[in-house]
C-alpha positions in Angstrom: 0.0 0.0 0.0 2.8 2.4 0.9 4.7 1.6 -2.3 1.6 2.3 -4.4 1.0 5.6 -2.6 4.7 6.6 -3.1 4.6 5.8 -6.8 1.4 7.9 -7.1 2.9 10.9 -5.3 6.1 10.6 -7.4 4.2 10.5 -10.7 1.8 13.3 -9.6 4.4 15.7 -8.5 6.6 15.0 -11.5 3.7 15.4 -13.9 2.7 18.6 -12.2 6.2 20.1 -12.5 6.6 19.0 -16.1 3.3 20.5 -17.0 4.4 23.8 -15.6 7.7 23.7 -17.4 6.1 22.6 -20.7 3.5 25.4 -20.4 6.3 27.9 -19.7 8.4 26.8 -22.7 5.5 26.8 -25.0 4.6 30.2 -23.9 8.1 31.5 -24.1 8.4 30.4 -27.7 5.6 32.8 -28.8 7.1 36.1 -30.2 6.3 39.1 -28.0 5.1 41.7 -30.5 2.9 43.8 -28.2 3.3 45.3 -24.7 0.3 43.4 -23.4 2.1 40.1 -24.2 5.1 41.2 -22.2 2.8 42.1 -19.3 1.1 38.7 -19.5 4.4 36.8 -19.5 5.4 38.6 -16.3 2.2 37.5 -14.7 2.6 34.0 -16.0 6.0 33.6 -14.3 4.4 34.6 -11.0 1.6 32.1 -11.5 4.2 29.4 -12.0 5.8 30.2 -8.7 2.3 30.0 -7.0 1.6 26.7 -8.7 5.0 25.3 -7.4 3.8 26.1 -3.9 1.0 23.6 -4.3 -1.3 26.0 -2.4 1.0 26.2 0.7 3.3 28.8 2.0 6.8 27.4 1.4 10.2 29.1 1.2 11.5 28.4 -2.3 14.7 30.3 -1.8 14.3 33.0 -4.4 12.7 30.9 -7.1 10.4 33.7 -8.1 13.4 35.9 -8.7 15.0 33.3 -10.9 11.8 32.7 -12.9 11.6 36.5 -13.5 15.1 36.5 -14.9 14.0 33.7 -17.3 11.3 36.1 -18.6 14.0 37.4 -21.0 14.0 34.0 -22.8 11.6 35.1 -25.6 14.0 37.8 -26.7 16.6 35.2 -27.6 14.3 33.0 -29.6 13.4 33.1 -33.3 9.8 33.8 -34.3 9.4 30.2 -35.3 8.3 27.8 -32.5 10.7 24.9 -32.2 9.7 21.7 -30.3 11.6 21.7 -27.0 12.6 18.5 -25.3 12.5 18.0 -21.5 14.6 15.3 -19.8 15.5 14.6 -16.3 15.0 12.5 -13.2 12.4 12.6 -10.4 13.1 10.9 -7.1 10.3 10.6 -4.4 11.9 9.5 -1.2 10.8 8.4 2.3 13.5 8.8 4.9 13.6 7.9 8.6 16.4 8.6 11.0 17.2 9.8 14.5 17.6 13.5 15.2 21.3 14.3 15.8 20.4 16.8 18.6 17.4 15.4 20.4 17.9 11.7 19.4 14.1 11.6 18.6 12.9 9.5 15.7 12.3 11.5 12.6 10.6 10.8 9.2 10.1 12.9 6.1 9.0 12.7 2.5 11.2 14.5 0.0 10.7 15.1 -3.7 13.8 15.8 -5.8 13.6 17.0 -9.4 16.5 17.3 -11.9 15.6 18.4 -15.4 17.1 19.9 -18.5 15.2 21.6 -21.4 16.9 21.5 -24.8 16.2 22.2 -28.5 14.4 25.4 -27.6 15.8 27.1 -30.6 16.6 25.9 -34.1 20.4 25.7 -33.5 20.1 24.1 -30.1 22.2 26.8 -28.5 19.7 27.6 -25.7 18.9 25.3 -22.8 17.5 25.4 -19.3 18.8 23.3 -16.4 17.3 23.0 -12.9 17.5 21.0 -9.7 15.5 21.4 -6.6 14.0 19.7 -3.5 10.7 19.8 -1.6 10.4 18.0 1.8 7.8 17.6 4.5 8.6 16.3 7.9 6.0 13.7 9.0 7.1 13.6 12.7 7.5 17.1 13.9 6.2 20.6 13.5 8.2 21.7 10.5 6.3 23.0 7.5 6.8 22.2 3.8 10.3 23.2 2.9 11.9 23.8 -0.5 15.4 24.3 -1.8 16.2 25.4 -5.3 19.8 24.4 -5.8 20.1 25.7 -9.4 17.9 26.9 -12.3 19.6 28.7 -15.1 19.4 29.6 -18.7 22.4 28.7 -20.8 23.1 30.2 -24.3 26.2 28.9 -26.0 28.3 30.1 -29.0 26.9 33.6 -29.4 28.9 34.9 -32.4 30.9 31.7 -31.9 32.8 33.4 -29.1 30.5 34.0 -26.1 28.7 31.6 -23.7 26.1 33.2 -21.4 24.5 31.6 -18.3 21.8 33.4 -16.4 20.0 32.3 -13.2 20.9 30.3 -10.1 24.0 28.3 -10.8 27.1 26.7 -9.2 30.3 28.3 -10.3 33.7 26.7 -9.5 37.0 28.5 -9.9 40.4 27.5 -8.6 40.1 30.6 -6.4 36.7 29.7 -4.9 33.2 28.4 -5.6 29.7 29.5 -4.8 26.0 29.1 -5.7 25.2 32.3 -7.5 21.9 34.1 -8.4 23.3 36.0 -11.3 25.3 35.6 -14.5 28.3 34.0 -16.0 30.0 35.2 -19.2 32.7 33.2 -21.0 34.8 34.6 -23.9 36.4 32.0 -26.1 37.8 31.3 -29.5 40.0 34.4 -29.5 43.3 32.5 -29.1 44.7 29.9 -26.7 43.4 31.8 -23.7 39.7 32.1 -22.7 38.2 34.4 -20.1 35.3 34.0 -17.6 33.5 36.5 -15.4 30.7 35.8 -12.9 28.8 37.7 -10.3 25.6 38.0 -8.4 23.9 37.1 -5.1 25.8 34.6 -3.0 23.4 31.8 -2.0 23.9 29.5 0.9 21.6 27.3 3.0 21.3 26.8 6.8 19.6 23.9 8.5 16.1 24.8 7.7 16.1 27.4 4.9 18.2 29.7 2.8 20.5 31.9 5.0 21.4 34.5 2.3 20.8 38.2 3.3 20.5 41.2 1.0 24.2 42.1 1.5 25.6 38.7 0.3 27.3 39.0 -3.0 30.1 37.3 -4.9 32.3 38.1 -7.9 34.9 36.2 -9.7 37.0 36.2 -12.9 39.3 33.6 -14.5 41.6 33.1 -17.5 42.3 29.6 -18.7 43.9 27.7 -21.6 41.6 26.4 -24.2 42.3 24.1 -27.2 45.7 22.9 -26.2 45.8 19.1 -26.3 46.9 17.5 -23.1 47.2 20.8 -21.2 44.8 22.6 -18.8 45.6 25.7 -16.8 43.7 28.4 -15.0 44.3 31.5 -12.9 41.4 33.1 -11.1 40.2 35.6 -8.6 37.3 35.3 -6.1 35.8 37.8 -3.7 32.8 37.5 -1.4 30.9 40.2 0.6 28.4 39.9 3.5 26.8 42.3 5.9 30.1 43.4 7.4 32.1 43.9 4.2 34.6 41.7 2.3 34.4 38.2 3.7 36.7 36.4 1.3 39.4 37.7 -1.0 41.3 34.9 -2.8 43.6 34.0 -5.7 43.7 30.6 -7.3 45.5 28.5 -9.9 45.3 25.0 -11.3 47.3 23.1 -13.8 47.1 19.7 -15.5 49.5 18.2 -18.1 49.6 14.8 -19.8 53.0 13.5 -20.9 54.1 10.6 -23.1 50.6 9.1 -23.0 51.5 7.5 -19.6 52.0 10.4 -17.1 49.6 13.0 -15.7 50.9 15.8 -13.5 48.6 18.2 -11.8 48.6 21.0 -9.2 46.0 23.3 -7.5 46.7 26.3 -5.2 44.6 28.8 -3.4 46.0 32.0 -1.7 44.1 34.0 0.9 44.9 37.7 0.4 43.7 38.8 3.9 45.9 36.4 5.8 48.7 36.5 3.1 49.0 32.7 3.2 48.2 29.7 1.0 45.1 28.1 2.3 45.3 25.0 0.1 48.0 23.4 -2.1 47.8 20.1 -4.0 50.6 18.7 -6.2 50.3 15.2 -7.7 51.2 12.8 -10.4 49.8 9.7 -11.9 51.8 7.1 -13.9 50.1 4.6 -16.2 52.7 1.9 -17.2 49.7 0.0 -18.6 46.0 0.2 -18.9 45.6 -2.0 -15.9 48.1 -0.4 -13.5 48.1 3.1 -12.0 50.5 4.7 -9.6 49.5 7.9 -7.8 51.6 10.2 -5.7 50.3 13.4 -4.0 51.3 16.1 -1.5 48.6 18.2 0.1 48.9 21.3 2.3 46.1 23.0 4.2 46.0 26.1 6.4 42.4 26.7 7.5 41.1 30.2 6.9 37.7 31.7 7.8 35.6 34.6 6.5 37.3 37.8 7.4 34.1 39.0 9.1 33.8 35.8 11.2 34.7 35.7 14.9 36.7 32.5 14.1 39.1 34.5 12.0 40.9 35.7 15.2 41.7 32.2 16.5 45.0 30.5 15.9 44.9 27.5 13.6 47.3 24.7 12.8 48.6 23.7 9.4 48.1 20.2 8.0 50.1 18.3 5.4 49.7 14.9 3.8 51.9 12.8 1.5 50.1 10.0 -0.3 51.2 7.0 -2.4 48.7 4.6 -4.0 48.7 1.8 -6.5 45.7 0.4 -8.3 45.9 -2.8 -10.4 43.1 -4.5 -12.4 44.0 -8.0 -13.2 40.7 -8.7 -15.0 37.0 -7.8 -14.8 36.9 -10.4 -12.0 39.7 -9.1 -9.8 41.3 -5.8 -8.8 43.5 -4.7 -5.9 44.6 -1.4 -4.4 47.1 -0.4 -1.7 48.0 3.0 -0.3 50.1 4.8 2.3 49.4 8.2 3.8 51.7 10.3 6.0 49.7 12.8 7.8 51.7 15.7 9.4 50.3 18.0 12.1 51.8 20.8 14.1 52.4 18.5 17.1 53.0 15.1 15.6 52.5 12.8 12.6 50.4 9.8 11.8 50.7 6.8 9.4 47.8 5.4 7.5 47.8 2.2 5.5 45.0 1.0 3.2 44.5 -2.3 1.4 41.5 -3.3 -0.7 40.3 -5.6 -3.4 37.3 -6.3 -5.6 36.5 -9.9 -6.4 33.8 -11.3 -8.7 33.8 -15.0 -8.1 30.5 -15.4 -10.0 29.2 -13.4 -12.9 26.4 -11.8 -10.8 28.3 -11.7 -7.4 30.8 -9.0 -6.4 32.7 -8.7 -3.1 34.5 -5.5 -2.0 37.0 -5.9 0.8 38.9 -2.9 2.5 41.3 -2.7 5.4 42.5 0.5 7.2 45.2 0.9 9.8 46.1 4.3 11.4 48.6 5.1 14.1 49.9 8.3 15.5 48.7 11.9 16.2 45.0 12.2 16.6 44.4 8.6 17.6 44.7 5.0 16.4 42.3 3.0 14.1 42.2 -0.6 13.0 39.3 -1.8 10.9 37.7 -2.7 7.7 34.6 -3.3 5.6 33.0 -6.0 3.6 30.4 -5.1 0.9 28.5 -7.6 -1.2 26.4 -7.0 -4.3 24.3 -9.7 -6.0 22.4 -9.3 -9.3 19.4 -11.6 -8.8 18.0 -10.8 -12.2 18.2 -8.0 -14.8 15.6 -6.1 -12.8 16.6 -6.9 -9.2 20.0 -6.2 -7.4 20.6 -6.8 -3.7 23.5 -5.5 -1.6 24.7 -5.4 2.0 27.8 -4.9 4.1 29.5 -4.7 7.5 31.9 -2.0 8.6 33.9 -2.6 11.8 36.4 -0.3 13.4 38.4 -0.3 16.6 39.7 3.1 17.5 41.4 5.0 20.3 41.2 8.8 20.5 43.7 9.0 23.3 45.1 7.1 26.2 42.4 8.3 28.6 39.4 7.0 26.5 40.8 3.6 25.8 39.7 1.4 22.8 36.2 1.8 21.4 34.4 0.1 18.6 32.1 1.4 15.8 30.0 -0.9 13.7 27.7 -0.4 10.7 25.4 -2.9 9.2 23.5 -2.1 6.1 21.4 -3.8 3.4 19.7 -2.5 0.3 18.3 -3.3 -3.1 17.3 -1.8 -6.4 14.4 -3.0 -8.5 13.8 -1.8 -12.1 10.1 -1.6 -12.7 10.7 -0.7 -16.4 13.3 1.2 -18.4 12.2 4.5 -16.8 11.2 3.7 -13.3 13.0 2.0 -10.4 12.7 1.6 -6.6 15.7 1.8 -4.3 15.8 0.9 -0.6 18.6 1.0 2.0 18.5 0.4 5.7 21.4 0.7 8.1 22.2 0.5 11.8 25.1 2.2 13.5 26.4 0.9 16.8 29.1 3.0 18.5 30.0 4.8 21.7 27.2 7.4 21.0 24.4 5.1 19.8 23.5 1.7 21.0 21.3 1.5 17.9 21.0 4.2 15.3 18.6 3.0 12.6 18.1 5.0 9.5 16.9 4.3 6.0 15.7 5.5 2.6 13.0 4.4 0.2 13.2 6.1 -3.2 11.0 5.8 -6.3 13.1 7.1 -9.2 11.6 8.1 -12.6 13.7 9.1 -15.6 12.0 11.1 -18.3 
């Protein structure tokens, strides 16, 4: 009964949202020749936002503002209406868990929707991409909650040199990253170097809703190599403001180079201008003597920095360094093995970490994953491993489960403690577009005698 109800909710919500998007695209493709049409479009975008609320007051994190920005879409379309295509994934989920603060049992229903709209124009240069979440707590007093993670309009190859992106989007530069309500402009095909500029409202979420204020803004710019085979490089700048002024001011750089068809070297660095120190540095190399063998070596450096306007910026912090070596070998599709060593270096001591793992497929439909970890030194000791099993019962049904067991010691005063995790799950394909996934796990450790949690998801691809 619950499964049937969940399927119905998933299909209903997905159908409702798709109807809204299809109506919006169809309407956007009509040429606006008169002022009354522009006025009606503006009202239509507001009606869409009301429809998404499903008749309830729900905080959709600026979704109305994003839809209003999308009102400029008709200005970019030709007068001929082209048949747009909508694809994506809907996931209706039932989750249960224990509250991390009160330890009370919690349950909620969540609806995730990821979609893309393409072929809006004749040349397929224009597209819309969105991803959001609606959730309702069943046990508790919380109201319907919504989060819009991104929803943006993307127009590529304007004059074969400019890419434009408008709306809520995730922007990642070597100097910093953010979810932005604003725009991104990329200038390309002018030589080996391309340029990118972004800016807008800085979006972030707290526990229950969006935490962005009217004074949160972000700006960034980057220059990067384009069109050079086997070589990637970027230099960038990132600045963030909040209510108290400049919160972040950073420079960044990244580099990647392929050599002799068997070596890849790479590096990333981020420099904080306020503290005049490198906050992160990564240097690494991968060597491929054959298609089945990979050696990896890395050095990582971290010096924690906080927003300049945060109280935590006045506290002293310690640096952290890590040297890593790892080897991965695939003997066949039935057996692979990996081994690694990490040297972790702190201000007041070091620690050694050893890892060993393998993947075995003794039968065509059965796979075993075994991993062992050993840590000794600063910050505590750990000795443990995990066993995960996956079995394909049929083309439609796959079952899986596992046990994770760790013995750890934080310091000499606490003594040895154990942490165990038991989990089981499965995935059933109803048809080529719909599947059901379930996972249940129990955590047993020093904090919880039993910490049951689980997830039941009905996924629909369209």
